[in-house]
C-alpha positions in Angstrom: -9.3 -37.6 -26.2 -10.4 -35.5 -23.4 -8.4 -37.2 -20.8 -5.3 -36.5 -23.2 -6.3 -32.6 -23.1 -6.9 -32.7 -19.2 -3.3 -34.3 -19.0 -2.0 -31.5 -21.4 -3.6 -28.8 -19.3 -2.5 -30.2 -15.8 1.0 -30.7 -17.2 1.1 -27.0 -18.7 -0.3 -25.8 -15.2 2.5 -27.7 -13.5 5.1 -26.1 -15.6 3.7 -22.6 -15.1 3.4 -23.1 -11.3 6.9 -24.3 -11.1 7.9 -21.3 -13.2 6.2 -18.9 -10.7 7.6 -20.8 -8.0 11.3 -20.4 -9.3 10.6 -16.8 -10.1 8.9 -15.4 -6.9 9.7 -18.0 -3.9 12.5 -15.9 -2.8 10.6 -12.7 -3.0 7.6 -14.2 -1.0 10.1 -15.9 1.4 11.7 -12.1 1.9 8.3 -10.7 2.9 7.3 -13.5 5.3 10.7 -13.9 7.0 10.9 -10.1 7.5 7.7 -10.0 9.3 7.7 -13.2 11.4 11.6 -13.4 11.8 11.3 -17.3 12.1 13.3 -19.1 9.0 11.5 -22.2 9.7 7.8 -20.6 10.0 8.9 -18.5 7.0 9.5 -21.5 4.7 6.4 -23.1 5.7 4.4 -19.9 5.1 6.1 -19.4 1.8 4.7 -22.9 0.7 1.3 -22.3 2.0 1.2 -18.9 0.1 2.0 -20.7 -3.3 -0.4 -23.5 -2.3 -3.2 -20.8 -1.9 -2.1 -19.4 -5.0 -2.0 -22.4 -7.2 -5.4 -23.4 -5.7 -6.9 -20.1 -6.5 -5.0 -19.7 -10.0 -7.1 -22.7 -11.3 -10.4 -21.2 -10.6 -9.6 -17.7 -11.6 -7.2 -15.6 -13.9 -4.7 -13.5 -11.6 -3.7 -10.5 -13.5 -0.8 -9.4 -11.2 0.9 -12.4 -10.0 3.9 -10.7 -8.1 1.4 -8.5 -6.4 -0.8 -11.1 -5.5 1.7 -13.4 -4.1 3.4 -10.6 -1.9 0.1 -9.1 -0.6 -1.0 -12.9 0.2 2.6 -13.7 1.8 2.1 -10.4 4.0 -1.5 -11.3 5.0 -0.5 -15.0 5.7 2.2 -13.4 7.8 -0.1 -11.2 9.9 -2.8 -13.9 10.5 0.1 -16.1 11.8 1.6 -13.4 14.3 -2.0 -12.6 15.6 -2.8 -16.6 15.9 0.6 -16.5 17.9 -0.7 -13.2 19.8 2.6 -11.5 18.6 2.6 -8.6 16.1 5.6 -7.4 14.5 5.0 -4.5 12.2 7.6 -3.3 9.6 10.6 -3.2 11.4 12.3 -0.6 9.3 9.5 2.1 10.6 10.4 1.2 14.3 14.1 1.3 13.7 13.7 4.7 12.1 11.6 6.0 14.9 13.9 8.7 16.4 14.0 7.7 20.2 12.8 5.0 22.5 9.9 6.8 23.5 8.6 7.0 20.0 9.2 3.4 19.7 7.6 2.6 23.1 4.4 4.8 22.0 4.2 2.9 18.7 4.3 -0.6 20.4 1.6 0.8 23.0 -0.5 2.1 20.3 -0.7 -1.4 18.4 -1.3 -3.1 21.8 -4.2 -1.0 22.3 -5.4 -1.5 18.7 -5.1 -5.5 19.5 -7.5 -4.8 22.5 -10.0 -2.8 20.6 -10.2 -4.5 17.1 -10.7 -8.3 16.2 -8.0 -10.0 14.2 -10.0 -9.0 10.9 -10.4 -5.5 11.7 -6.8 -5.2 12.6 -5.4 -6.8 9.6 -7.4 -4.5 7.4 -6.4 -1.2 9.5 -2.8 -2.4 9.4 -2.8 -3.2 5.6 -4.3 0.1 4.4 -2.4 2.3 6.5 1.0 0.8 7.3 1.3 -0.9 4.0 -0.8 1.5 1.9 -2.9 -1.5 0.4 -6.1 -0.3 -1.4 -9.3 -1.7 0.4 -10.3 -2.7 -3.2 -7.1 -5.1 -3.1 -8.0 -6.1 0.3 -11.4 -7.2 -0.7 -10.0 -9.2 -3.7 -7.4 -11.0 -1.4 -10.4 -11.8 1.2 -12.8 -12.9 -1.4 -15.6 -10.2 -0.3 -17.1 -7.2 -1.9 -15.3 -3.8 -1.5 -18.5 -2.6 0.5 -17.8 -5.3 3.1 -14.2 -4.3 3.6 -15.1 -0.6 3.5 -17.8 -1.1 6.4 -15.4 -3.3 8.4 -12.7 -0.6 7.9 -15.0 2.1 8.9 -16.1 0.2 12.0 -12.6 -0.5 13.0 -11.9 3.3 12.6 -14.7 4.1 14.8 -14.0 1.9 17.6 -10.2 3.2 17.6 -11.6 6.7 17.7 -14.1 5.8 20.4 -11.6 3.4 22.5 -8.5 5.9 22.1 -10.6 9.1 23.0 -9.9 10.7 19.6 
């Protein structure tokens, strides 16, 4: 009898995951591809986002699935770019800058951030400042306490202030 319940639960989970995939896969792909600008890698990362989601979903309830998936897609894309030592930040923002000097300054600023911060610090600073993600949301995504993320963020800002002479 217990085996039948397990089969039914797994079958229900499979159906639920399939529903989530059908509903959100295009959105997740859009978020990933917008950042990394590589269709093949975007497909791989989209699948990776859903695999991670499915693993996490089995262990705990996720209240805002759409928010979780888009934040996860963004974070995994940034991590992917950092690993390739390539950083593409919100292209809309860069394209809306009024002249080439501002674009150049923006790129130089990001390069200097990358020299001063480790990957985790850079990701937290960019998520919080550029994408306006709450530190508590970042903490949940990383699976660490709010205080840990706040400490990392504060240290990163101090590094930036010191390194950029602000």
